[in-house]
C-alpha positions in Angstrom: -121.8 -45.3 -105.1 -119.8 -47.4 -107.6 -116.2 -46.1 -108.1 -114.2 -46.5 -111.2 -112.7 -50.0 -111.5 -109.2 -51.4 -112.2 -108.2 -51.8 -116.0 -109.9 -54.2 -117.8 -107.3 -56.9 -117.9 -106.7 -60.9 -118.2 -110.3 -61.5 -119.8 -110.5 -63.1 -123.0 -111.5 -61.6 -126.0 -114.8 -62.7 -127.0 -115.6 -61.4 -130.6 -113.2 -62.2 -133.4 -113.6 -58.5 -134.7 -112.2 -56.9 -131.7 -108.7 -55.7 -131.9 -106.1 -57.8 -129.8 -105.8 -54.9 -127.5 -109.3 -54.7 -126.4 -110.7 -57.2 -123.7 -114.1 -58.0 -123.2 -115.1 -56.7 -119.7 -116.6 -58.6 -117.1 -119.0 -55.8 -116.4 -119.6 -53.2 -119.1 -120.9 -50.7 -116.6 -117.1 -50.3 -115.0 -115.2 -47.1 -115.6 -111.8 -47.6 -116.7 -108.9 -46.5 -114.2 -107.3 -43.2 -115.8 -109.4 -42.6 -118.7 -112.4 -41.0 -116.7 -112.1 -38.1 -114.7 -111.5 -39.0 -111.0 -114.7 -37.6 -109.9 -116.5 -39.7 -112.2 -118.3 -42.7 -110.8 -121.8 -44.3 -110.8 -124.5 -43.2 -108.4 -127.7 -45.3 -108.4 -126.4 -47.0 -111.6 -125.8 -43.6 -113.4 -122.9 -41.9 -114.4 -122.1 -39.1 -112.4 -119.5 -36.1 -112.7 -119.1 -34.4 -109.2 -122.7 -33.9 -108.2 -124.0 -34.1 -111.9 -125.5 -36.9 -113.5 -125.5 -37.4 -117.2 -129.4 -37.4 -117.6 -129.6 -34.4 -115.5 -126.9 -32.5 -117.7 -128.5 -33.7 -120.9 -131.9 -32.7 -119.8 -130.5 -29.0 -119.2 -128.0 -28.4 -121.9 -129.1 -30.9 -124.7 -127.1 -33.5 -126.3 -124.5 -33.9 -127.6 -123.0 -31.8 -124.7 -119.1 -31.6 -123.9 -118.5 -31.8 -120.0 -115.5 -30.6 -118.7 -114.4 -31.2 -115.0 -112.6 -28.0 -114.0 -111.2 -29.3 -110.8 -109.4 -31.8 -112.8 -107.9 -29.4 -115.2 -106.8 -27.1 -112.5 -105.5 -30.1 -110.4 -103.4 -31.4 -113.3 -101.9 -28.2 -114.1 -101.1 -27.4 -110.6 -99.2 -31.2 -110.3 -97.3 -30.6 -113.5 -96.2 -26.6 -112.5 -95.3 -28.0 -109.0 -93.0 -31.1 -110.3 -91.5 -28.7 -113.2 -90.8 -26.1 -110.6 -89.1 -28.5 -108.0 -87.0 -30.1 -110.8 -85.7 -26.5 -112.1 -85.0 -25.6 -108.7 -82.9 -28.9 -108.3 -81.3 -28.2 -111.5 -80.4 -24.5 -110.5 -82.6 -22.9 -113.2 -86.1 -21.7 -114.1 -88.6 -22.5 -116.1 -91.7 -21.6 -117.9 -94.9 -23.8 -118.7 -97.1 -22.4 -121.7 -100.6 -24.2 -122.2 -100.7 -25.4 -125.4 -104.3 -23.8 -126.2 -104.9 -25.6 -129.5 -106.1 -28.3 -127.2 -108.9 -26.4 -125.9 -109.4 -22.6 -125.7 -111.8 -20.3 -124.1 -111.8 -17.5 -121.8 -112.7 -19.7 -118.8 -110.0 -22.1 -119.4 -107.4 -19.2 -120.2 -108.3 -17.8 -116.6 -108.1 -21.2 -115.2 -104.4 -21.6 -116.6 -103.2 -18.2 -115.6 -104.4 -19.1 -112.0 -102.1 -22.2 -112.4 -99.2 -20.1 -113.1 -99.1 -21.1 -116.7 -98.4 -19.0 -119.8 -100.4 -19.3 -123.1 -99.1 -20.7 -126.5 -100.9 -19.8 -129.5 -100.5 -20.1 -133.2 -103.2 -17.8 -134.8 -104.9 -14.1 -134.5 -108.1 -15.5 -133.1 -106.1 -17.8 -130.5 -104.0 -14.7 -129.5 -107.1 -12.5 -129.2 -109.0 -15.1 -127.0 -106.2 -15.4 -124.7 -106.0 -11.8 -124.4 -109.7 -11.6 -123.9 -109.1 -14.1 -121.3 -106.9 -12.2 -119.2 -103.2 -13.1 -120.5 -101.0 -10.0 -121.2 -98.9 -10.3 -124.3 -95.8 -11.3 -121.9 -97.8 -14.4 -120.9 -98.2 -15.3 -124.6 -95.8 -17.6 -127.0 -96.8 -17.3 -130.4 -96.2 -20.5 -132.9 -97.1 -20.9 -136.4 -95.5 -22.1 -139.9 -96.9 -19.6 -141.7 -98.0 -16.1 -139.7 -99.2 -13.4 -141.6 -98.2 -10.0 -141.8 -101.3 -9.0 -139.4 -100.3 -11.8 -137.0 -96.9 -10.4 -137.0 -97.7 -6.9 -136.6 -100.1 -7.8 -133.7 -97.7 -9.9 -132.0 -95.7 -6.7 -131.9 -98.6 -4.3 -131.1 -99.4 -6.7 -127.9 -96.0 -7.3 -126.8 -96.2 -11.1 -127.0 -93.6 -12.6 -124.6 -92.1 -14.8 -127.2 -92.3 -15.7 -131.1 -91.3 -18.9 -132.4 -89.2 -18.3 -135.8 -90.8 -21.3 -137.9 -88.6 -20.6 -141.3 -85.6 -18.5 -142.5 -87.7 -15.9 -144.3 -89.7 -15.2 -141.2 -86.6 -13.6 -139.6 -86.2 -10.2 -141.7 -90.2 -10.0 -141.7 -90.4 -10.0 -137.7 -87.2 -8.0 -137.5 -88.8 -5.3 -139.9 -92.0 -5.3 -138.1 -90.3 -5.3 -134.4 -87.9 -2.5 -135.9 -90.8 -0.5 -137.5 -92.3 -0.2 -134.1 -89.1 0.7 -132.0 -89.5 -2.7 -130.1 -87.4 -5.6 -129.6 -89.0 -9.1 -130.2 -87.9 -12.2 -128.2 -87.8 -15.3 -130.5 -86.8 -18.7 -130.3 -86.0 -20.9 -133.3 -87.8 -24.2 -134.0 -85.6 -27.0 -135.4 -86.4 -30.6 -136.1 -84.3 -33.0 -134.3 -84.7 -35.7 -136.7 -86.2 -37.7 -133.6 -89.2 -39.5 -134.6 -91.6 -39.8 -131.8 -93.6 -43.2 -131.5 -96.9 -42.1 -132.5 -99.5 -41.8 -135.3 -97.7 -40.5 -138.9 -99.5 -37.2 -138.8 -98.9 -36.2 -135.1 -95.4 -36.6 -135.4 -93.9 -33.3 -136.0 -90.4 -33.6 -135.7 -89.9 -35.5 -139.1 -87.5 -33.7 -141.4 -89.9 -33.9 -144.1 -92.7 -31.8 -143.1 -93.7 -28.3 -142.9 -92.8 -27.3 -139.2 -89.1 -25.9 -138.3 -86.0 -25.6 -139.9 -83.3 -28.4 -140.0 -80.3 -28.5 -137.3 -77.8 -27.9 -140.3 -79.5 -24.8 -140.9 -80.2 -23.6 -137.8 -76.8 -21.7 -137.3 -76.9 -19.5 -140.1 -80.4 -18.5 -139.2 -79.4 -18.0 -135.4 -76.6 -15.6 -136.9 -79.1 -13.8 -138.8 -81.3 -13.3 -135.8 -78.6 -12.0 -133.9 -77.6 -9.4 -136.5 -81.1 -7.7 -136.2 -81.2 -4.9 -133.3 -84.9 -5.6 -133.4 -84.7 -9.1 -132.5 -83.3 -11.0 -129.2 -82.3 -14.7 -129.5 -84.1 -16.6 -126.7 -83.0 -20.2 -127.6 -84.1 -23.3 -129.4 -87.6 -24.7 -129.7 -88.3 -28.8 -130.4 -91.7 -30.5 -130.6 -91.4 -34.3 -131.5 -94.9 -35.5 -131.8 -98.1 -35.7 -129.9 -99.7 -38.6 -127.6 -95.9 -39.5 -126.4 -96.1 -42.1 -123.6 -92.2 -42.3 -122.6 -89.0 -40.2 -122.0 -87.0 -42.2 -124.9 -87.8 -39.8 -127.9 -87.6 -36.7 -125.3 -84.1 -37.8 -124.2 -82.8 -38.4 -127.6 -84.1 -34.8 -128.6 -82.6 -33.5 -125.7 -79.0 -34.7 -126.3 -79.1 -33.4 -130.2 -80.7 -30.0 -129.1 -78.0 -29.3 -126.4 -75.3 -30.3 -129.1 -76.5 -27.3 -130.8 -77.4 -25.4 -128.3 -73.7 -25.6 -126.8 -72.2 -24.7 -130.4 -74.7 -21.8 -130.5 -73.2 -20.4 -126.8 -69.9 -19.6 -129.1 -71.6 -16.6 -130.7 -73.7 -15.2 -127.9 -76.3 -15.8 -125.0 -78.7 -18.8 -125.6 -81.0 -18.3 -122.3 -83.4 -20.7 -122.9 -84.5 -24.2 -123.9 -88.1 -25.4 -125.1 -88.5 -29.0 -125.4 -92.4 -28.6 -126.5 -95.0 -30.9 -125.3 -97.0 -33.8 -126.6 -97.2 -35.6 -123.3 -99.9 -38.6 -123.9 -102.9 -39.8 -122.1 -105.0 -42.8 -121.7 -107.9 -43.2 -124.0 -108.7 -46.6 -123.5 -107.5 -49.3 -120.9 -104.6 -50.7 -123.2 -103.1 -47.4 -123.0 -100.1 -46.6 -120.4 -98.9 -43.0 -120.6 -96.3 -42.0 -118.2 -97.1 -40.1 -115.2 -96.5 -36.3 -116.5 -95.8 -34.5 -113.4 -92.7 -37.3 -113.0 -92.1 -37.1 -116.7 -91.6 -33.4 -116.8 -89.2 -33.4 -113.7 -87.3 -36.5 -115.6 -86.8 -34.2 -118.7 -85.6 -31.4 -116.6 -83.0 -33.6 -114.9 -82.0 -35.1 -118.1 -81.2 -31.5 -119.0 -79.3 -30.7 -116.2 -77.4 -34.1 -116.4 -76.5 -33.2 -119.8 -75.5 -29.7 -119.3 -73.1 -30.9 -116.5 -71.3 -33.2 -118.8 -70.8 -30.6 -121.6 -69.6 -28.1 -118.8 -72.3 -25.4 -119.9 -74.8 -23.6 -117.9 -78.4 -25.1 -117.4 -80.6 -22.7 -119.6 -84.0 -21.8 -118.7 -86.6 -24.5 -119.7 -90.1 -24.3 -121.1 -92.2 -27.0 -121.8 -95.8 -26.9 -123.6 -98.4 -29.1 -122.2 -102.2 -29.2 -123.5 -103.8 -32.5 -123.9 -102.3 -33.9 -120.7 -103.8 -31.2 -118.9 -107.2 -31.2 -120.1 -107.7 -34.1 -121.8 -109.0 -36.6 -119.3 -111.1 -33.9 -117.9 -113.4 -33.9 -120.5 -116.3 -36.4 -121.4 -119.0 -36.0 -124.2 -122.3 -37.1 -123.7 -124.4 -38.5 -126.5 -128.2 -39.6 -127.1 -128.5 -43.2 -128.8 -130.4 -43.6 -132.1 -130.5 -46.3 -134.3 -128.7 -49.6 -133.3 -128.0 -51.7 -136.1 -126.3 -55.3 -135.8 -124.1 -56.1 -138.8 -122.5 -59.7 -139.4 -119.2 -59.5 -140.6 -117.0 -61.9 -142.7 -113.6 -62.1 -141.5 -110.6 -62.7 -143.7 -110.3 -66.6 -142.3 -114.0 -66.9 -143.4 -115.8 -66.7 -140.0 -118.4 -64.3 -139.0 -119.0 -62.4 -135.9 -121.2 -59.7 -135.5 -120.4 -55.9 -134.5 -123.3 -53.5 -133.4 -123.3 -50.3 -134.7 -124.8 -47.7 -132.3 -125.4 -44.1 -134.3 -125.6 -41.0 -131.6 -126.7 -37.7 -132.2 -123.2 -36.3 -132.8 -120.3 -37.5 -134.6 -117.2 -36.2 -136.6 -118.8 -32.8 -136.3 -117.8 -32.7 -132.5 -114.9 -35.3 -132.3 -112.9 -35.3 -135.8 -109.9 -37.0 -134.3 -111.2 -40.6 -134.9 -111.6 -39.7 -138.5 -108.3 -37.9 -139.0 -106.1 -40.5 -137.0 -108.0 -43.6 -136.2 -108.0 -42.5 -132.8 -109.3 -45.2 -130.3 -111.8 -43.9 -127.5 -113.7 -45.7 -124.9 -117.6 -45.8 -124.3 -120.1 -46.2 -121.4 -123.9 -46.8 -121.0 -124.5 -43.5 -118.8 -128.1 -43.0 -117.8 -128.2 -46.5 -116.2 -126.4 -49.7 -115.7 -127.2 -53.0 -117.3 -126.6 -56.6 -116.1 -126.7 -57.8 -119.6 -123.9 -59.4 -121.3 -121.4 -56.8 -123.0 -121.4 -56.9 -126.9 -118.8 -55.7 -129.3 -119.5 -51.8 -130.6 -118.8 -49.6 -133.1 -120.1 -46.1 -131.9 -121.0 -43.8 -135.3 -122.1 -40.5 -136.0 -125.0 -39.2 -137.9 -122.9 -38.0 -141.1 -123.0 -38.8 -144.6 -119.5 -40.3 -144.5 -118.7 -43.8 -143.7 -115.7 -42.6 -141.8 -118.1 -41.1 -139.4 -117.1 -43.1 -136.4 -116.7 -41.8 -132.7 -115.6 -44.9 -131.0 -114.0 -47.7 -133.3 -113.9 -50.7 -130.7 -115.7 -51.0 -127.3 -118.4 -53.0 -125.2 -121.3 -52.0 -124.2 -124.3 -53.7 -122.5 -126.1 -56.0 -125.0 -129.4 -54.0 -124.3 -128.3 -50.7 -125.2 -131.3 -48.9 -127.0 -132.5 -45.6 -128.8 -132.6 -43.1 -126.4 -129.7 -44.2 -123.9 -127.0 -41.6 -123.0 -123.3 -42.7 -124.0 -120.3 -41.1 -122.3 -117.3 -40.9 -124.4 -114.0 -39.8 -121.6 -111.1 -38.2 -122.6 -112.5 -35.7 -124.9 -111.1 -32.3 -123.3 -108.7 -32.2 -125.7 -108.9 -31.5 -129.5 -112.9 -32.6 -129.9 -114.3 -29.1 -129.5 -111.1 -27.3 -131.1 -111.8 -29.5 -134.3 -115.5 -29.1 -133.9 -117.1 -28.2 -137.3 -120.5 -27.9 -138.8 -120.6 -30.4 -141.5 -123.9 -31.4 -142.6 -125.1 -28.1 -141.1 -124.6 -29.7 -137.6 -124.6 -27.4 -134.5 -121.6 -27.3 -132.4 -122.6 -28.4 -128.7 -122.1 -26.5 -125.6 -119.4 -26.7 -123.1 -120.4 -27.1 -119.7 -117.8 -26.9 -116.8 -118.3 -28.9 -113.3 -116.8 -28.4 -110.1 -118.1 -30.1 -107.2 -121.8 -28.6 -106.9 -120.8 -25.7 -109.3 -122.1 -25.7 -113.0 -121.0 -23.2 -115.3 -121.6 -22.9 -119.3 -118.3 -21.7 -120.5 -119.2 -21.9 -124.2 -122.7 -21.8 -125.5 -124.5 -24.7 -127.8 -124.5 -23.1 -131.3 -128.1 -22.1 -132.7 -129.4 -22.3 -136.2 -129.2 -18.2 -136.1 -125.4 -18.5 -135.6 -125.2 -21.1 -138.4 -126.9 -19.1 -140.9 -125.5 -15.9 -139.8 -122.7 -15.7 -142.4 -125.1 -16.7 -145.3 -125.3 -12.9 -147.1 -128.1 -14.3 -149.3 -130.5 -15.7 -146.8 -134.0 -14.3 -146.8 -135.9 -13.7 -143.7 -135.1 -15.2 -140.3 -133.5 -18.4 -139.3 -135.6 -20.8 -137.7 
């Protein structure tokens, strides 16, 4: 069995079309450490996850296929939970972890998170209902959203949602009215924009002033005063989310300082029992990525909160965080079947030419939208066999009618990659299934959970009948 190799470093880039961060591997069969699930390895040349080979999984469940490592998901959740609890204990406070369900949500995943001692963060009625169907109680749930409907507010009160995040001033009287009409008290947080710009993609940074989420720091005191004026509302504290795919602590530390300045000011008007610093902790998608070790990171952040509170002479509030991608991202691998292989000669700006090989697969932006949305980078490996042929620069593309339909922008595969090969793209556990769509009438893949010798379909493959079921003018039965 060939286990994951060290990162691809110290190798000269051999193709001028490759970005500076990408190095040509000495062996394209190697699996990059930290990008693949720990249980991923090569056995007799073939990619396996736990006891299951790529070709066996595709034969049984079709292609494309999302494969989710349950053990890795649970292990990461437990590690973060353990580090967070220990840090809160050292700080003399308590904390809660909300799994950011937008990363990936199914009833099975809800159960896994509850078993790990986490709560569930949702932002729509659909996510709320799915969390409840998975066994979460209302008190286990935090409800986000910048534009909550009246129905979503009604259901939040009806199901006794544990915390609701106020995202704008006009939500306050709406939530107060719904809760008051039901004779209940709704616990709420206020999302504020700290102005901290996380080092991330522009469309992933969510604490900037000029964006749709949250309220300004300057407006917060008046909004909190209004919250406190309603008997049907209980103010829990402030909420912040500075972005996604964040690798270090710098942005969080700055945001914590600004939040605690406001937190301290609000204490003059009443209790502020909690502080929610959000999530956005990053993972590795390529060998060039060097994310922080998330269990260590969350422990450091709780320690920072405690230290800053001590300097201010105020009590350490209960702390909440909202990891999603960092729990489930590297637990996911997507398997594809290769089709058309097309070498393309490209002329660079300096007049030199080089070849990029386009490898088409049977999926694309319908099962992984992140590359098109954010120009995200992924890695890829030949999964059904090993090869000793020299690696070539490839771009893995989908079969959709869009030139931006790219799955993997830049990586190397063995030069003999051919039609019918199975390709594996790691780190697809977060935001791939969640963003999946039916563009070009494509069917969304199944999700199979692997755990040792256990194999469970947790989301079945979509069928043509599913696809056509909402077409009210369809005559006859779908094929």
